[in-house]
N, C-alpha and C positions, 0 to 999 in steps of 0.2 A: 364442426369440421374446419380445418384450415384451408388455405387456397390462395391467399393474397401473395403477391410477389414482393410487396414492400415489407420492411422490417416491422413497422407498427401494426400492420394488418395480419401478418402471418402468425401461425403458431409454430415457433421454432424451438431449437434446442434450449436456448437460454430461458424462455418463459413458459415452458410447458408444465413445469412442476407446480401444481396447485393442490394436489391431494396427498394424503399420507401413504398411499399405496404406490410403490414404484411401478407395479403392473399397470394400474390405471393411468399413471403419468405417461407411460410408454404409449398407451392407446391414444392419449391426447396429442402426442407429437405427430406432426406431419410426416407421412412416410417418405416423401421426397427429401425433406430436411434431414431425417434420420439417416437415410442411405448416404446422402452427401457427407454428413458428419463422420460416419463410419469410414468412408473412403478417405476423407481428409486426414483423420487421425492415423489410419493405417499407413498412409504415405509418410507422415512425419516420423512415426515410430520406426519405420524401415530405414530412414535416413540416419538415425542416431543410435540404432540398436546394437551396432557393432562396437562394443567397448572391451573387446578382448585384448587389452594392452597389458604388457608385463608389469611386474612390480617396480622394476627399475625405471621404466618409462613413466609410471605414475609418480614416482618419487621426483623425477625431473620436473614434472609439471607442478608439483607441490613447491619445489624450490623456486621455480620461476614466479610463482604467485606469492613468494615471501614466507612460505611455511617451512617447517622442520622436516627435511627429507628422511631423517632417521627414525621418525615416529612409527608406532605400530599400526595406527589407524588415522583416518583423515581428520576426525575431531581433535585428536591429540596433536596432530601436525600443525594445527592453527590455534593452539592454546595461547592466550595472552594474559598478562598480569596487570592489574590496575596499580599504577605506580603512585599517582597523586590524585586523590579524590577531587572532583570538580565542584561538589556542593558541600556546604558546611555540615549538613546532616542529610541522610538519605530520606527521600520523600515517603510519606505514608502510603500514598496512592500514586501510581503512574498511569496516565491515560493517553493512549495513542489513537487519534482519530484519523481514519482513512476515509476521506470524503469521496463519494462517487463523482467521477469526472471533475474533481476539484483541481482546476488548472491554475497556473501562475498568471496567465494573461490579465485577469482583472486587477492584479496588483501592480502591473507595469505602468510607467509614467503616462503612456498614451491613453490608458483606460481607467486609471485610478480615480479620476474625478467623477466617473459615473456613479460611484458609491455602491458598487455591487458587493464589496467585501469590507464594509465599514467596521464591523465588529472585530475582525481580525487585524485590520489596520490599526485600530485602537490598541490592541495587544502589542503589536510591533513597535508602537511609539512609546511604550513604557520602558523603564530601565530594567525590568525583570524578564526580558525577552531577547533571544538572538535568533537569527535565521540565516539560511543560505541565500546566496545571490539567485541561484536556481538549482533545481534538482532533476535528475533523470528518473522517471518512473521505471519500474521493473519491466513493464510491458504496455501494450495498448489495450489491454482488457483487464477486468477485475481479477479473474482467477490467476493469471500469471503473477500479478502483484502479491496476492495472498500466498501463492506458492513460494514466492521469494522470501517473504517475511517468515513463513512457517518453517522453511528449510534452511534459510540463510545462504542459498546457493544461486548461482547464475541461471539465467534463462537459457535452456539448451534445446528448446523446441519440443519438449515433452511436458506432460502434466504430472508432477509427482503425486497429486491427489488421487490419481487413477492407477498408480503403480503399487504392486503388492509390498515392496520393500518399505513403503511409507507406513505400513500397518504392522510391520515386524520389528523395526528398530526406530529409535528416536534420533532425529538430526540434532546433534549437539550444537550446531551452528545456528539453529532456528531460534526465533525470538522467545518462544515458550520455554525452551530448555535453558536459554541464557538467563531469563528473568527468574525462573524457579531456582536456579543455582545461586542467584544473588538474594534469595530469601523472600520472593514474592509469590503469593497465590495468583493464579493466572485465569482470567475470565475472557471469553470471546463473545462479543455482541454483534449480531447481524440483523439489519433491517429487513432482510428477505427471509427465505424459508430454508429449513435445514437440509432438505434433499438436494438442493441446487449444488451441483458439482461435489456431492458428498461432503459438503463443508463441515457439517457437524462431526461426522465420524473422523474426518481427516484431522481437524484441530484437536479433538479429544485424544486422538492417537499420538499427538505430538506435543505433549506436556501442557495442555490446557486443562485445568481442573473443572471448568464449567463452560457450557455453551448455551446462549439464549438467543432467540430469534423471534420474528414476527408471529410465528405460529404459537408462541407462548403468551402473546399480548392480547388485550382487549382494545379494539380501536375501530373507528369509522374511517371511511375513505381508503386511501392506498390504491394499489393496482396489482398487476400480476407479479411485480417485483417485490412487493411487501408493503410495510407500513410507512407513513410519513415520518420524516426525520425527527420531528418534535416528539412523536410518540416513543420512538426508540430511545431518545435522550431522557425522556421522562422516567422510563423504567430503569435506566442506568443511574440517574439521580437518586431514585428511591433506594436502590441497592446500596449505593455508596453511603447514603445517609444512615442506613441501618447497619453498616459494617461495624464489627467489633474492632479491636486494636490490631488486627492482622494486616500486614502490608500486602497490597493487592495491585496487580498489573491488569489493566483493561485494554483490550483492542475493541474499537467501535467501528464497524464497517457500515456506512450509510447507503441509501438507495434512491432517495427522492430526485436527485439531479440526473435524471435518466428518462429517455422516452418511456411512456407517452407524454410526459410533462403535464400531468393532469391535476396538479394542485392549483387551487384558486389563489394564486399568489397576490393578486390585487386585494382580495378580501383579507389577506394576511398583513397588508400594509405596503406592498411593493409600489413605489412611486413611478408607475409606468410612464405617465405623460411627462413628468419631470426629466426622467432619464432619456426619453425619446428626443428631447430638445438638446441634450448634451452629446448625442452620438457622434463620434468622429467619422470621417469619410470611409474608413475601412470597414464599418459595420452597417448592415442593412437595417432599415427601420420597420420591416414588415412584422406582422403580428406574431408569426412563428418564432422569429429571432427574439423579439421582445419577451415572449413567454419563456424561452430558454434562459434569457438573462434574469427573468424573475425567479426561476428555480435556482440559479446561482446565488441570487440575493437571499432567497429563503434558506438555502443550505448554510450560508454565512450567519444568518440570524439565529438559526437553530444551534449552531456550534457556539456562537458567542453567548447566547442565553444560558446554555448548558454550563459553560465554563464559569460564568458569573455565579450561578447557583451552587455548583460544587465548591468553588473557591470560598464562598461564604460559609459552607458547612465544614469543609476540610481544607483549610488554608495552606497546608503543606503539600498539596497535590502538584505534581509535575505534569504538564500537558504538552503533547506533541501533535502537530497538525500537518497532514500531507494529503495528497490525492492519489487515488489508485492509478489514474492515467489522465491525460488531457485529450487531445486529438478527437473530440467528439463535436465540439462547437464548430459550426459551419461559417467561417469568415467569408464575407462577400468578396474580399480581395485577397490576393496572395500575401502571406505573411512569412516571416523567418521561422526557423525551426524552434527557437526559444519561445516565441509567441504560440506556436502551434502545439509544442510537445512538452514543455517543461511544467513541473508541478512545484508548489511551494513546500517549504520545510520550516516549521516554526516551533521553537521550544520556548515555553512560557511557564513561569511559576515563581513562588515567593522567594526562593533562594537562587534563582537564575540571575546571572550577571550578563548584561548585553555585551560586555567586552570579552566574554569567553570565546567568541568566534568572530573573526573578521567578516565584514559584509560581502567581501569578494569571493568567499568560499563557494565552491560548487561541490556537488556530491551525487550519489546514487542512492536509491532506496535502502539497499542492504547496509549502508553505512549508518543508518538510524539505529540498527541493532547494537553495533559496537559503540556508538556514541552514547546510547542509553546506559550500556554497561559501564562506561567510563564515568558517567554522571552519578549513577546510584551506587556503584561499587565502592567498597572501602579498600584502603591500601592492602595489597596482598591478595585480594580476591582474583579469581581466575574466570575466564570465559573463553569460548571458542568462536572465532570469526575469521573468515577468509578475507574480509575487507577491513582495512584500518578505519578508525573513527574519523569523524570530521575534524577533530582536534589535531590529529597526527598526520594528516594527509592533505597535500595541496597539489596533487598531480593530476593525471588524466583518469577519468572514470568513463564507464560505458554501460550500455544496457543491451537489449535484444537487437537494436538496429541503429543506435546512435552512440557517438562518443563526444567528449567535450574536454576542452582545456578551460582555463579561467575566463576566456573571452567569448567563446563561440561554441555552438553545437554543430557537429558534422555528422553526415551519414557514414555508416560503416560500408566502405566500398573498396575498390582496387587501389584507391589513392591513400588509404590509411597507412601510417608508418609501420614498418615491418615489426618493430619491437612490440607495438601495441597489438597488432594483428596476432602475433604469437601468444601474447598474454590472454587475449580474448578466446583464442582457440583452446588454450590450456584450461581456462575457467570452465568452458562449456564441456570439454571432455571429462574434466574432473566431476562436474555435476552429473553427467550421464552415467559415469562409472559408479558414483555414490548412490544414485537413485535406483539404478538397475541391478547393481551387484553388491551393495552394502558398504559398510564403513571400513572393513579391514583392507589393508594395503596388499597383503599377500595374494 
């Protein structure tokens, strides 16, 4: 029985799923947590459920977002054409790693010398890698980010994975649809369990050919969230090594860098005492914080070891690394929004040129979809995306609560420029309309 008030001790919505029966999982869930979540979701749905806008009004919003207002449906309105391929040849495999709580701050100058992300820093320092200066995550939780990638739509305060329309039609702007249209088999890997947020059924409904998760693996350790990252990557490695000559796109969603932080990171090689001596004034040196940093280090090591192994087997693989969100690490002192909220975005592979993207570029998660399309597509290939790629855009981007120019991150509030406020409103209304009412503009 649950009953603790703390996140780690309670049995709540996010970690109640342990069994294959939805009925038994509902029995595990705290009644109080369940009632609170029902009330919370109902309140959010009530706010955005009014999408009875005319076709003319919808076309105006499409035009404001850079789409074709004369198109018959939303996917068609945002169709784009690859003009100039960015790679000499399309990669055989494309791997998008979405790291749990994989934040930008360990890469920043003040913290880089701690050595928490050495594997990824090594990638960044090669000529076969480019990155953004910083990136805005889709949300402050894992599922909003997955919803963003799977639908290709803005965060509008609702969960597409729980909406009937997501199981009736396919989002042409979603990453599964885009990559399949460009000739890739699509596989979704999750270090947790399939019933969490209905992630298996949701992804399989949205142009993913396969879904694999911790429930399919044999392993020791782990916790209520799933298996250790190294186990997840081991199974992906094996799959890729046994692949035939079919081009495949993989999304890998990790889980280990998350409470309760129960991996013995010191036994894995985490140099805790060495890092403790290097800590800047902005970070506490208590054991809890050091353990969290150890899990950041462990996540980086798992990612780096995986990339090294796959690269040796399949040297033409294109890798993309980002985080689902930041904002979990508890800094001892106040930090700016970039340190608190930004996530990395790293593109690495044999045919990648570091000069493809200027280092001062910023972006949002959904631009990864169009950027991948521009990289793997051939001249004349088409794809649908509401957001321009990182190559084509150097303007203002936003997410559920923040916006940014090339210099700084700001909160979305009453001081936001009117033109941007109108664009954000249009993107959210378009998302709600698409998710709740379907693709057709009529």
